[in-house]
VEXDREN-2710 file (C-alpha; in Angstrom, 1 decimal):
% VEXDREN-2710
k/r/px/py/pz
1/UNK/161.8/-93.6/-10.1
2/UNK/162.7/-91.4/-12.9
3/UNK/160.0/-90.6/-15.2
4/UNK/162.0/-92.0/-18.1
5/UNK/162.0/-95.3/-16.3
6/UNK/158.5/-95.3/-15.2
7/UNK/157.7/-94.9/-19.0
8/UNK/159.9/-97.8/-19.9
9/UNK/158.3/-100.0/-17.3
10/UNK/154.8/-99.2/-18.6
11/UNK/156.1/-99.8/-22.3
12/UNK/157.6/-103.2/-21.0
13/UNK/154.6/-104.3/-19.2
14/UNK/151.6/-103.3/-21.4
15/UNK/150.7/-104.4/-24.7
16/UNK/150.1/-101.8/-27.6
17/UNK/146.6/-102.6/-27.2
18/UNK/146.8/-101.8/-23.5
19/UNK/148.6/-98.5/-23.9
20/UNK/146.0/-97.4/-26.7
21/UNK/143.1/-98.0/-24.5
22/UNK/144.8/-96.3/-21.4
23/UNK/145.2/-93.1/-23.5
24/UNK/141.9/-93.2/-25.2
25/UNK/140.3/-93.4/-21.8
26/UNK/142.3/-90.6/-20.6
27/UNK/141.3/-88.2/-23.4
28/UNK/137.6/-89.5/-23.6
29/UNK/137.4/-88.9/-19.7
30/UNK/138.4/-85.3/-20.4
31/UNK/136.1/-84.9/-23.1
32/UNK/133.4/-86.3/-21.5
33/UNK/133.5/-83.8/-18.5
34/UNK/132.4/-81.2/-21.0
35/UNK/130.1/-82.9/-23.2
36/UNK/126.7/-82.1/-21.6
37/UNK/127.5/-78.4/-21.3
38/UNK/129.0/-78.2/-24.6
39/UNK/126.4/-80.0/-26.7
40/UNK/123.6/-78.4/-24.9
41/UNK/124.7/-74.8/-25.5
42/UNK/122.4/-72.8/-27.6
43/UNK/125.1/-70.4/-28.7
44/UNK/128.3/-70.8/-30.6
45/UNK/130.0/-68.1/-28.5
46/UNK/129.5/-70.7/-25.2
47/UNK/131.0/-73.5/-27.0
48/UNK/133.9/-71.2/-28.2
49/UNK/134.5/-70.1/-24.8
50/UNK/134.7/-73.9/-23.4
51/UNK/137.0/-74.7/-26.3
52/UNK/139.3/-71.7/-25.2
53/UNK/139.1/-73.0/-21.7
54/UNK/141.3/-75.8/-22.4
55/UNK/138.8/-78.2/-24.2
56/UNK/140.4/-77.5/-27.6
57/UNK/143.8/-79.1/-26.5
58/UNK/141.7/-82.2/-25.5
59/UNK/139.6/-82.4/-28.9
60/UNK/143.1/-81.8/-30.9
61/UNK/144.8/-84.7/-28.9
62/UNK/141.8/-87.0/-29.6
63/UNK/142.2/-85.9/-33.4
64/UNK/146.0/-86.9/-33.3
65/UNK/145.2/-90.0/-31.6
66/UNK/143.0/-91.2/-34.5
67/UNK/145.2/-89.7/-37.2
68/UNK/148.0/-91.7/-35.6
69/UNK/145.7/-94.9/-36.0
70/UNK/144.6/-94.0/-39.5
71/UNK/148.4/-93.8/-40.2
72/UNK/149.2/-97.2/-38.7
73/UNK/146.3/-98.8/-40.5
74/UNK/147.3/-97.7/-44.0
75/UNK/150.9/-99.4/-43.5
76/UNK/151.3/-102.4/-45.4
77/UNK/152.8/-104.3/-42.2
78/UNK/149.6/-103.6/-40.5
79/UNK/148.1/-107.1/-39.5
80/UNK/144.5/-106.4/-39.1
81/UNK/141.9/-107.9/-41.4
82/UNK/141.3/-105.7/-44.4
83/UNK/137.6/-105.1/-43.6
84/UNK/138.4/-104.1/-39.9
85/UNK/141.3/-101.7/-41.3
86/UNK/138.8/-100.3/-43.8
87/UNK/136.1/-99.6/-41.2
88/UNK/138.8/-97.9/-38.6
89/UNK/140.1/-95.9/-41.4
90/UNK/136.5/-94.7/-42.3
91/UNK/135.7/-94.1/-38.7
92/UNK/138.9/-91.8/-38.7
93/UNK/137.9/-89.8/-41.5
94/UNK/134.5/-89.2/-39.6
95/UNK/136.2/-88.2/-36.5
96/UNK/138.4/-85.8/-38.5
97/UNK/135.2/-84.2/-40.0
98/UNK/133.4/-84.2/-36.5
99/UNK/136.4/-82.8/-34.7
100/UNK/136.2/-79.8/-37.5
101/UNK/132.9/-79.1/-36.7
102/UNK/133.5/-79.2/-33.1
103/UNK/136.5/-77.0/-33.2
104/UNK/134.3/-74.6/-35.2
105/UNK/132.1/-74.2/-32.5
106/UNK/129.3/-76.8/-33.5
107/UNK/127.8/-79.2/-31.3
108/UNK/128.9/-82.8/-31.5
109/UNK/131.4/-83.5/-29.0
110/UNK/129.2/-86.2/-27.5
111/UNK/129.5/-88.1/-31.1
112/UNK/133.2/-87.9/-30.5
113/UNK/133.0/-89.5/-27.0
114/UNK/130.4/-92.1/-28.2
115/UNK/132.9/-93.2/-30.9
116/UNK/136.0/-93.3/-28.4
117/UNK/133.8/-95.5/-26.0
118/UNK/132.9/-98.1/-28.8
119/UNK/136.7/-98.0/-29.5
120/UNK/137.8/-98.5/-25.8
121/UNK/135.0/-101.2/-25.6
122/UNK/136.8/-103.1/-28.6
123/UNK/140.4/-102.6/-27.2
124/UNK/138.9/-104.1/-24.0
125/UNK/137.5/-107.1/-26.0
126/UNK/133.9/-106.0/-24.7
127/UNK/131.2/-105.5/-26.9
128/UNK/130.4/-101.6/-27.7
129/UNK/127.2/-100.4/-25.9
130/UNK/126.0/-97.8/-23.5
131/UNK/128.3/-97.3/-20.3
132/UNK/126.6/-97.4/-17.0
END
């Protein structure tokens, strides 16, 4: 099966919510692998080295996901309740600020992971809480 056919099959068999969940699971899993080392580093240089070894790309991809969600939420045809849209847009703005801190070598990768885990729980229909 060609890659294009595979992608088409996924689009046809998964809801947009399932696709969002799957993408967030992948990105969050990649960030999660580095969270303890990144956030416990006492020097910006160590965090900068981790970013340079591939983490920067994953964090940037996470930001792109949140920017896409923010854009979608701002569209008039988005059918989510206004309070939920406002809350998610505020969360997306926070993710933008936190991402700038992380990409600048500051601690806080775990904060981004926790936010994503809560979003994943919501997309799964589960109540947010600690993963075990």
